[in-house]
C-alpha positions as CSV (number, residue, x, y, z in Angstrom):
1,M,15.2,-26.4,31.5
2,R,13.7,-25.2,28.4
3,P,16.1,-23.5,26.0
4,G,14.8,-20.2,24.5
5,N,16.5,-20.5,21.1
6,K,15.7,-24.0,19.5
7,N,17.5,-23.3,16.1
8,F,20.6,-25.5,16.3
9,S,21.0,-26.0,12.5
10,E,24.5,-26.2,10.9
11,L,26.3,-26.2,14.3
12,D,29.2,-28.4,15.7
13,L,27.6,-29.8,18.6
14,Q,29.7,-32.9,18.9
15,G,29.5,-34.6,22.3
16,A,26.9,-32.1,23.6
17,D,24.6,-33.2,26.5
18,F,20.9,-32.5,25.8
19,S,19.6,-35.2,28.1
20,S,16.3,-34.5,29.8
21,L,15.8,-31.0,28.1
22,D,12.6,-29.9,26.4
23,L,13.7,-29.5,22.8
24,S,10.3,-29.9,21.1
25,D,10.2,-28.3,17.7
26,A,14.1,-27.7,17.7
27,V,15.7,-27.6,14.4
28,F,19.1,-29.6,14.3
29,S,19.4,-29.9,10.6
30,N,22.9,-30.4,9.1
31,S,24.5,-30.1,12.5
32,N,27.4,-32.4,13.7
33,L,25.8,-34.1,16.7
34,E,28.2,-37.1,16.8
35,S,28.2,-38.6,20.3
36,A,25.6,-36.3,21.5
37,N,23.3,-37.3,24.4
38,F,19.7,-36.9,24.1
39,E,18.6,-39.5,26.6
40,G,15.1,-38.7,28.3
41,A,14.8,-35.6,26.2
42,E,11.6,-34.1,25.0
43,L,12.1,-34.0,21.1
44,S,8.7,-34.0,19.6
45,N,8.5,-32.4,16.2
46,A,12.4,-32.0,16.3
47,D,14.0,-31.8,13.0
48,F,17.5,-33.6,12.3
49,E,17.3,-33.7,8.8
50,G,20.9,-34.2,7.2
51,A,22.5,-34.1,10.7
52,D,25.4,-36.5,11.7
53,L,24.0,-38.5,14.6
54,S,26.7,-41.1,14.7
55,K,27.0,-42.5,18.2
56,A,24.4,-40.2,19.6
57,K,22.2,-41.7,22.4
58,F,18.3,-41.3,22.3
59,R,17.2,-43.8,24.9
60,D,13.8,-43.1,26.5
61,A,13.5,-39.8,24.5
62,N,10.1,-38.6,23.2
63,L,10.6,-38.5,19.4
64,E,6.9,-38.2,18.3
65,D,6.7,-36.6,14.9
66,A,10.6,-36.0,14.9
67,S,12.5,-36.2,11.5
68,F,15.7,-38.2,10.8
69,R,15.4,-37.9,7.1
70,H,18.8,-38.2,5.3
71,V,20.7,-38.5,8.6
72,R,24.2,-40.0,9.0
73,A,23.7,-42.1,12.2
74,I,26.3,-44.7,12.4
75,N,25.9,-46.7,15.7
76,I,23.1,-44.4,17.0
77,D,21.2,-45.5,20.1
78,L,17.3,-45.5,19.4
79,S,16.7,-48.5,21.5
80,Q,13.6,-48.6,23.8
81,N,11.8,-45.9,21.9
82,D,8.4,-45.5,20.2
83,L,9.4,-44.8,16.5
84,T,5.9,-45.0,15.0
85,N,5.5,-41.4,14.0
86,V,9.3,-40.8,13.3
87,E,10.6,-40.0,9.7
88,L,13.4,-42.4,9.0
89,N,13.5,-42.2,5.3
90,H,16.8,-42.4,3.5
91,G,18.7,-42.4,6.8
92,N,22.1,-44.3,7.1
93,F,21.7,-46.2,10.4
94,T,24.4,-48.6,10.0
95,L,25.2,-50.4,13.4
96,G,22.2,-48.7,14.8
97,Q,20.7,-50.0,18.1
98,F,16.9,-50.5,17.9
99,E,16.4,-53.1,20.5
100,Y,12.8,-53.3,21.8
101,S,11.8,-50.1,19.8
102,E,8.4,-49.7,18.1
103,L,8.2,-49.2,14.4
104,N,4.7,-50.9,13.7
105,G,2.6,-49.6,10.7
106,K,5.5,-47.6,9.0
107,T,6.5,-47.3,5.4
108,I,10.2,-46.6,5.1
109,F,12.0,-45.7,2.0
110,G,15.7,-46.2,1.3
111,I,16.8,-46.8,4.9
112,N,20.4,-48.3,5.5
113,L,20.3,-50.8,8.4
114,Y,23.5,-52.6,7.7
115,N,24.5,-54.7,10.8
116,A,21.9,-52.8,12.8
117,N,20.4,-54.5,16.0
118,L,16.7,-54.7,15.9
119,Q,16.4,-57.5,18.4
120,N,12.9,-57.8,20.0
121,A,11.8,-54.7,18.0
122,L,8.0,-54.5,17.1
123,I,8.0,-54.0,13.2
124,G,4.6,-55.5,12.4
125,K,2.5,-54.2,9.5
126,S,5.4,-52.2,8.2
127,M,6.8,-51.8,4.7
128,F,10.4,-51.4,3.9
129,V,11.1,-50.1,0.3
130,N,14.6,-50.3,-1.1
131,A,16.0,-51.0,2.2
132,S,19.4,-52.6,3.1
133,L,19.4,-54.8,6.1
134,V,22.4,-56.9,5.3
135,D,23.6,-58.6,8.6
136,S,21.0,-56.9,10.5
137,N,20.0,-58.7,13.8
138,L,16.2,-59.4,13.7
139,C,16.3,-62.1,16.5
140,E,12.9,-62.3,18.1
141,A,11.6,-59.1,16.2
142,D,7.9,-59.1,15.5
143,L,7.5,-58.9,11.7
144,R,3.9,-60.0,11.4
145,Q,2.5,-58.6,8.1
146,T,5.8,-56.7,7.4
147,T,6.7,-56.4,3.8
148,F,10.2,-55.9,2.5
149,Y,9.7,-54.6,-1.1
150,K,12.8,-54.5,-3.4
151,A,14.8,-56.0,-0.4
152,D,18.5,-56.3,-0.9
153,T,19.7,-59.8,-2.3
154,L,21.5,-60.8,1.0
155,L,18.4,-60.1,3.1
156,R,16.2,-62.1,0.8
157,R,18.8,-65.0,1.1
158,R,19.0,-64.7,4.7
159,L,15.2,-64.7,5.2
160,L,14.7,-67.9,3.1
161,I,17.5,-69.7,5.1
162,A,15.7,-68.8,8.4
163,R,12.4,-70.1,6.9
164,A,14.2,-73.3,6.0
165,A,15.7,-73.5,9.5
166,A,12.2,-72.9,11.1
167,E,10.7,-75.8,9.0
168,S,13.5,-78.1,10.0
169,R,12.5,-77.8,13.7
170,R,8.9,-78.8,13.1
171,G,9.7,-82.4,14.4
172,Q,11.2,-80.9,17.6
173,G,8.4,-79.2,19.1
174,H,8.9,-75.7,17.3
175,R,6.2,-73.9,15.3
176,A,7.2,-73.7,11.8
177,S,6.7,-70.5,9.7
178,G,4.5,-72.1,7.1
179,A,6.5,-70.3,4.6
180,R,6.7,-70.9,0.8
181,Y,8.6,-69.4,-2.0
182,V,7.2,-68.3,-5.3
183,P,9.6,-66.5,-7.7
184,N,8.8,-62.8,-8.2
185,K,5.8,-63.0,-5.6
186,P,5.8,-62.3,-2.0
187,V,7.6,-64.8,0.3
188,R,6.3,-65.6,3.8
189,V,9.3,-66.2,6.1
190,G,10.3,-66.6,9.7
191,I,13.3,-64.8,11.1
192,G,14.8,-65.4,14.5
193,C,18.0,-66.8,16.4
194,S,16.7,-69.8,18.2
195,G,12.9,-70.5,18.1
196,P,9.7,-69.8,16.4
197,V,9.1,-66.1,15.3
198,A,6.6,-64.1,13.6
199,A,6.3,-64.1,9.8
200,G,7.0,-61.4,7.4
201,S,7.1,-61.2,3.6
202,L,9.4,-60.3,0.8
203,A,8.3,-58.7,-2.4
């Protein structure tokens, strides 16, 4: 099914089912899409700027070049998606689900990932600027060459604790992060839940 009119902006579409539809180039700006289902949908170049996407489901959707700028997306499900070319700047993704998603090589500004689940996500070579990741789950996430610039204080503290924990396991057969801390300079750290993980940096 390919909807003819793809302008869905400023509409109340709470709970709508868009699963498996071709919605490429669709415009959903400033719409209420709470609990909407987009699983398996074709959403390349779709525009969700300013929309409410709380509890919306996007698993296995094609989101190439889609925009989630300034969205309110509490508890959104973006797991198992390629988000490499998705615009996420200044979005509120509190409690968002990003497990096994790919965000490699991105620069993201002002994103709120409070208590978000990024377990096993691929975030290598990315830069997070003014991001909030307080209480986020980065267990087993790939953070190689990732930079958190002007990261929130609690994230900085958590990364350093994780680094110390990795070093304490050095004599137990675990690979330590090789981290070091220099005030006001990048900090290389390891993050994870129960074992060696990739290194990221703080600036």
